[in-house]
Steps between C-alpha positions, in 0.01 A plus 500: 500500500621847418593734787301816457477818710208737522493802722427872479386826661201736498576833325375734768822684544873469470651193667676526830773318699235264651429374147871486437608281792173301502498402140678712233853422608418125511333518158819626346705229667254235376502653151883482488526156659418306182279260702171604340371446152267803497449804722184715474485833684156666495395855555158432660305804374166309488541403859602856595176623347290285736544773776601789268205487251420862557862601433617310191752774419696410815539143372570616145780734603666242729539235235816676379626563858484126585654403166789738563551359839499147356767589246709702748536215751623272227207309357607430142239475215732254334465264795157592652169580334372834628130553422184686590211303651212676332646425157442127555115451476548123552568573864150650543335196349693262723404701799130467410522119474697471827232699686277193481751310711524745795240581767437846640578368854839371387585841360392665825738274692805596292727693749652722229158602374383566861799721579481693170127561543554631853790721391288655223195543727248392229241403756211343309593678181751243380561500129427148367817509292712577808323228711567238238857592415646178645312326219637738248849446640451125452414560139818702458712225649341205327481669158874476475511158672733646754683257730653772714365825639753720680306738732498649844362326805170693482423322176517145644122473560443596141729226366323251724166605351642465151612147579153419619352620173745289301424189707122559464521562126720190432280281716176609319629535142822312478872592528525829302651743754844508669513541877747782594738525794575817690858622526549724803811719564771291667586797725234525779540874515385521139169327558327822591706815530332743744432864415736771611237589758529160662159379370487138408492548122676736264220634287460766233152588636646554852777730375769318696715381212849554357470479121756340277523812290515744793774761501786473757398798711141371535621151589732640773221714646271196523765270647594755771140538595435129527327358802728304734506364855290758698671410826847561365508869620876535563806366322606305805158332541470133384297484181252249362586348167206262443215690344715810447433616141856632458653164572236321294606710206867421576416128509349540152764722341833491691787287375834437674676720237287795599663500846850521352393800305256681728557367855847347530483464877263204446564190287135402454147593597495277798781701665302821445187335646695378805632857563155647466354249743753550770492881470744755369379523142263778404213488254647784287817304433299185400277701276791670331643159429165372367473806276843424353399142438168584328662769293765258374222253407276744324743723318561267209126423477424869492762571238381212267147635535606842377653340195179309420301821554678643192326252267139452622383357157750218550346418839149491347631282214638255761153476664321468167723212383483338832120521505487341155713199626286477820177510301606204285588290802179588695294422187642148489416445867150635448462252212615216730246611772216518250587154366493363854172671574346368179407847372721477193197441276649611171824316542351172619472301177382198697208690639401633163521153341303347786221750465499468129464121531225542754293709274577297184345202682191713570465586138532139387 
């Protein structure tokens, strides 16, 4: 069986460092590993419209922002197929068929759906499209027969629901769909990077992000304002490392070589943590180190983005060609699904012959 990746992002704004450590960085590593036969990276604009239906221009304008972020982090159109979800109508048809395999109560139990609904405060005015987006996501994954889906920890319930849909479909109609496996970041700190305000999730809507394309001065200002241990009031006080956003970011970003360059008094992150925990290391010094680390990581990404910004028609051409490739693949899967469901009326020569024979007998 071919090894295939499908993953993507909603175009509701520029991508941030949470996306980067949670998925983007790993995607590039996987892309360059040579272990996968095909890699599909989707800009999920149709999904973004489920809770932005009254503001389509927001989604429209952010297509190019996400594409630029993809290219700037190192996703290569020669190795990965970059495409736009809405340009693949087969995904909508697959979603419609899968809806018959999922109950309302099952959707209501999905932890990701529950948390997203609570965060957006829909109340009883939940858009049906948003409520059913786990089914849409299953269509996205299965359309490309993805075996691997690299995402953040918050998407684990979505993958489990996708697998349920695959099992249900295959048990009812026959083995037509491939069951995917989730691939989580191997660094625990990358599972869900907190916001700079210390809240559990970095989110564009909460305004607590550091964006990949952000300028150095803005990054520094955000890092230096980051929430840290509220009880670490004086330099000499022992500090708490666990749950401290600054150290979570360092877990996600810091490498041993960063210490040689920016904090030579330490050989590794654990030495810095030990010093902070016993007291004598101030938050300002740790934040300055973190700023240097993030700046070093983001500078080449920001520079590559500025180069791609000089040729926007090229970026759209990448998406157009990728969407054409994706459409062809999804069309084949849809054909397999319709064959399995026995709704392939015009292609089923056996059905036509059988019905012909039936009515020929009647005429005789």
